[in-house]
KOLSERO-255477 format. One record per residue: residue number from 0; residue in one letter; x, y, z of N, C-alpha, C in turn. Coordinates in steps of 0.001 Angstrom, whole numbers, plus 524288, in hexadecimal, padded with zeros to 5 digits. Layout:
n=NUM res=A nu=X nv=Y nw=Z cau=X cav=Y caw=Z cu=X cv=Y cw=Z
...
***
This chain:
n=0 res=M nu=82544 nv=7CB48 nw=7A42B cau=82339 cav=7CC25 caw=7A9E7 cu=81E45 cv=7C971 cw=7A96B
n=1 res=N nu=81E3A nv=7C634 nw=7AC60 cau=81936 cav=7C37F caw=7AE2D cu=814C3 cv=7C594 cw=7B05D
n=2 res=L nu=81051 nv=7C3FE nw=7AF79 cau=80C6C cav=7C5CB caw=7B32E cu=80D8B cv=7C786 cw=7B8F3
n=3 res=R nu=80E2B nv=7C347 nw=7BBAE cau=8108B cav=7C45B caw=7C17D cu=81387 cv=7C88E cw=7C27C
n=4 res=T nu=81845 nv=7C857 nw=7BF15 cau=81B27 cav=7CC27 caw=7C070 cu=81844 cv=7D268 cw=7BE3E
n=5 res=K nu=81532 nv=7D322 nw=7BB38 cau=813B0 cav=7D7B2 caw=7B9B5 cu=80F76 cv=7D887 cw=7BD8F
n=6 res=V nu=80C52 nv=7D5C5 nw=7BF73 cau=808A8 cav=7D6E2 caw=7C4D4 cu=80A33 cv=7D791 cw=7C9A0
n=7 res=L nu=80F9E nv=7D54F nw=7CAB2 cau=81169 cav=7D788 caw=7CFF7 cu=81487 cv=7DC76 cw=7CF90
n=8 res=L nu=816E8 nv=7DDA3 nw=7CA04 cau=8184E cav=7E15A caw=7CA80 cu=815AE cv=7E6E7 cw=7C98A
n=9 res=F nu=810A5 nv=7E606 nw=7C795 cau=80CC6 cav=7E9F2 caw=7C772 cu=80A4C cv=7EAD2 cw=7CD52
n=10 res=G nu=80925 nv=7E700 nw=7D051 cau=8081C cav=7E70A caw=7D64F cu=80B2D cv=7E967 cw=7D876
n=11 res=G nu=810EC nv=7E74F nw=7D814 cau=813EF cav=7EB22 caw=7DB1D cu=8157C cv=7F10A cw=7DA7A
n=12 res=I nu=81492 nv=7F30D nw=7D57A cau=81399 cav=7F7CA caw=7D251 cu=80F13 cv=7FBA3 cw=7D582
n=13 res=V nu=80B08 nv=7F830 nw=7D5F4 cau=805C7 cav=7FA15 caw=7D7A9 cu=806B2 cv=7FB4D cw=7DD25
n=14 res=G nu=8081E nv=7F6F6 nw=7DF78 cau=808C3 cav=7F6C5 caw=7E669 cu=80CD3 cv=7FA24 cw=7E716
n=15 res=A nu=81070 nv=7FC95 nw=7E516 cau=8139C cav=80007 caw=7E6D3 cu=811A4 cv=80595 cw=7E5C5
n=16 res=L nu=80F80 nv=80681 nw=7E1F9 cau=80C56 cav=80B1A caw=7E097 cu=8078E cv=80C62 cw=7E43A
n=17 res=L nu=804AA nv=8080E nw=7E5CF cau=80151 cav=807F9 caw=7E96F cu=80398 cv=80B42 cw=7EF17
n=18 res=G nu=808DE nv=806FD nw=7F097 cau=80B5B cav=808BA caw=7F4C1 cu=80D1F cv=80E35 cw=7F511
n=19 res=V nu=80F22 nv=80F61 nw=7F08E cau=81131 cav=815C3 caw=7F14E cu=80C7D cv=818C8 cw=7F1EB
n=20 res=G nu=80857 nv=817C4 nw=7EF5D cau=80379 cav=81A38 caw=7EE90 cu=80138 cv=81C03 cw=7F47D
n=21 res=A nu=801FC nv=81722 nw=7F6DD cau=7FFA3 cav=816B7 caw=7FD1F cu=802E7 cv=819FC cw=80096
n=22 res=A nu=808FE nv=81960 nw=800AA cau=80BFE cav=81AF8 caw=80300 cu=80B46 cv=8221E cw=802E3
n=23 res=Y nu=80B9A nv=82304 nw=7FD6E cau=80A72 cav=82918 caw=7FC48 cu=80403 cv=82BD4 cw=7FE7E
n=24 res=L nu=800D4 nv=82898 nw=7FDF2 cau=7FBF6 cav=829EA caw=80189 cu=7FD27 cv=82971 cw=8072D
n=25 res=Y nu=7FF42 nv=8275A nw=8092B cau=7FFAC cav=825E1 caw=80F77 cu=80371 cv=82BC0 cw=8102C
n=26 res=L nu=807BF nv=82BD9 nw=80DC7 cau=80B0F cav=83027 caw=80F92 cu=8081E cv=83620 cw=80E64
n=27 res=R nu=804DE nv=83704 nw=80AEB cau=8024B cav=83B66 caw=80A08 cu=7FDE0 cv=83AF2 cw=80D92
n=28 res=E nu=7FC41 nv=83775 nw=80FCC cau=7F7FE cav=8394F caw=81515 cu=7F9FA cv=83983 cw=81B1A
n=29 res=A nu=7FEB3 nv=835EA nw=81A95 cau=800FB cav=835A8 caw=82021 cu=80346 cv=83B6C cw=82189
n=30 res=T nu=8031C nv=83C69 nw=82748 cau=805D8 cav=84019 caw=82920 cu=80C37 cv=83EBD cw=82A2C
n=31 res=V nu=80F7F nv=841DE nw=82834 cau=81467 cav=84017 caw=8295D cu=816FD cv=84386 cw=82E33
n=32 res=D nu=81821 nv=840BC nw=8321F cau=81A53 cav=84441 caw=83504 cu=8213C cv=84513 cw=83550
n=33 res=V nu=82271 nv=84850 nw=83795 cau=82853 cav=8495C caw=837A1 cu=82A2E cv=849E3 cw=83D0D
n=34 res=T nu=82DAD nv=84689 nw=83D11 cau=82FA6 cav=84566 caw=84360 cu=832F1 cv=84A0E cw=844B3
n=35 res=E nu=8354B nv=84AEC nw=84843 cau=83950 cav=84E37 caw=84A3B cu=83E82 cv=84ECA cw=8474F
n=36 res=E nu=840A0 nv=849BD nw=84557 cau=8440E cav=84975 caw=84239 cu=84425 cv=84B3C cw=83D96
n=37 res=G nu=83FA2 nv=84BA6 nw=83BF1 cau=83E94 cav=84C42 caw=835D2 cu=83CB0 cv=847A2 cw=83215
n=38 res=A nu=83BC2 nv=843EA nw=8349D cau=83ADE cav=83FBC caw=831E7 cu=83494 cv=83EC3 cw=83164
n=39 res=E nu=8327F nv=83D3B nw=82D53 cau=82CB5 cav=83D7F caw=82BB1 cu=82AF1 cv=8374D cw=82D9B
n=40 res=K nu=8260E nv=83853 nw=830D6 cau=8244D cav=83318 caw=83369 cu=81DFC cv=8338A cw=83114
n=41 res=L nu=81D34 nv=82DC7 nw=82F3C cau=816A3 cav=82D56 caw=82DF1 cu=81408 cv=82AB2 cw=83213
n=42 res=P nu=80ECB nv=82BD0 nw=83300 cau=80BF4 cav=82A19 caw=83709 cu=80B81 cv=8257E cw=8372B
n=43 res=A nu=80A5C nv=82219 nw=83C7D cau=80AFE cav=81C94 caw=83C79 cu=805B5 cv=81AB9 cw=839A6
n=44 res=V nu=80468 nv=81692 nw=83703 cau=800C7 cav=81486 caw=8361C cu=7FD77 cv=811F6 cw=83A06
n=45 res=Q nu=7F96B nv=811B5 nw=83A38 cau=7F62D cav=80F97 caw=83F00 cu=7F5A3 cv=80989 cw=83CF7
n=46 res=P nu=7F509 nv=8060C nw=84002 cau=7F4CB cav=7FF96 caw=83E77 cu=7F021 cv=7FEC0 cw=83B18
n=47 res=G nu=7EB6F nv=80197 nw=83DB5 cau=7E72C cav=800C1 caw=83AD7 cu=7E554 cv=80209 cw=83591
n=48 res=D nu=7E7E6 nv=806D0 nw=8338D cau=7E7B1 cav=808D4 caw=82E1A cu=7EBC3 cv=8052B cw=82B6B
n=49 res=A nu=7EFC3 nv=80374 nw=82D6F cau=7F3F8 cav=7FF9A caw=82A7C cu=7F0BE cv=7F9CF cw=82A4E
n=50 res=L nu=7ED6B nv=7F988 nw=82C65 cau=7EA16 cav=7F48E caw=82DB5 cu=7E65F cv=7F4D7 cw=8278C
n=51 res=K nu=7E3C9 nv=7F8E5 nw=82851 cau=7E0F9 cav=7FADE caw=82495 cu=7E32A cv=7FA40 cw=81EF3
n=52 res=V nu=7E71B nv=7FCF8 nw=81EE0 cau=7E963 cav=7FD5E caw=8195B cu=7EB76 cv=7F7CB cw=81779
n=53 res=S nu=7EDB9 nv=7F4BD nw=81BCD cau=7EED0 cav=7F061 caw=81B35 cu=7E9DE cv=7EB55 cw=81921
n=54 res=L nu=7E6A5 nv=7EC8A nw=81B33 cau=7E282 cav=7E9B0 caw=819AF cu=7DFB3 cv=7EAD9 cw=81453
n=55 res=G nu=7E079 nv=7F027 nw=8142E cau=7DE50 cav=7F137 caw=80E42 cu=7E296 cv=7EF45 cw=809F0
n=56 res=V nu=7E863 nv=7F062 nw=80A00 cau=7EB5C cav=7EE6A caw=80680 cu=7EA51 cv=7E826 cw=80577
n=57 res=L nu=7E90D nv=7E544 nw=80A99 cau=7E7E6 cav=7DE19 caw=80A10 cu=7E2CF cv=7DE65 cw=80621
n=58 res=T nu=7DF0A nv=7E20D nw=80613 cau=7D8AA cav=7E041 caw=80380 cu=7DA88 cv=7E1A8 cw=7FF6D
n=59 res=A nu=7DE72 nv=7E67E nw=7FE0D cau=7DF7A cav=7E77C caw=7F742 cu=7E299 cv=7E343 cw=7F5BE
n=60 res=I nu=7E5DC nv=7E0CE nw=7F8DD cau=7E91C cav=7DC8A caw=7F65C cu=7E5E1 cv=7D754 cw=7F50F
n=61 res=R nu=7E246 nv=7D65B nw=7F90D cau=7DE52 cav=7D238 caw=7F7B0 cu=7DA4C cv=7D36D cw=7F2E8
n=62 res=G nu=7DA18 nv=7D7B4 nw=7F2D3 cau=7D517 cav=7D8FB caw=7EE18 cu=7D85C cv=7D8C1 cw=7E8FB
n=63 res=I nu=7DF13 nv=7DA41 nw=7E8CA cau=7E0D7 cav=7D93D caw=7E3A0 cu=7E240 cv=7D35C cw=7E382
n=64 res=V nu=7E2BA nv=7D077 nw=7E763 cau=7E383 cav=7CBBE caw=7E7B5 cu=7DE6D cv=7C826 cw=7E3F5
n=65 res=G nu=7DA06 nv=7C9A5 nw=7E718 cau=7D4DA cav=7C7C4 caw=7E468 cu=7D398 cv=7C8F0 cw=7DE04
n=66 res=L nu=7D6FE nv=7CD5A nw=7DC01 cau=7D69C cav=7CE3B caw=7D691 cu=7D877 cv=7C9A2 cw=7D37E
n=67 res=G nu=7DBD7 nv=7C770 nw=7D4C1 cau=7DF8C cav=7C2AF caw=7D217 cu=7DB1A cv=7BD6C cw=7D341
n=68 res=R nu=7D780 nv=7BE45 nw=7D5F8 cau=7D3DC cav=7B982 caw=7D5E1 cu=7D0B0 cv=7B915 cw=7D0C3
n=69 res=S nu=7CF32 nv=7B55D nw=7CE40 cau=7CA17 cav=7B5CA caw=7CA31 cu=7C73A cv=7B36E cw=7CD63
n=70 res=G nu=7C172 nv=7B5EE nw=7C9E4 cau=7BD06 cav=7B47B caw=7CC8E cu=7B928 cv=7B68F cw=7D0A8
n=71 res=L nu=7BC85 nv=7BBDA nw=7D10E cau=7BA43 cav=7BF1C caw=7D55F cu=7B844 cv=7C37C cw=7D40F
***
């Protein structure tokens, strides 16, 4: 297995674990409503909150990309 494959595999595993962890934390904090039919429903995410999270993720990705640059 070459280095590129190892790095991509490691990144995929770490990303999946972080995603599952984030989903767990979200479900732990969110209020789950139950409809009259008995179906569970999560509250709607506000656009401003989604934008904040997206910008935070992009900032983190930019920082990771910066790790690969030498001389910083």
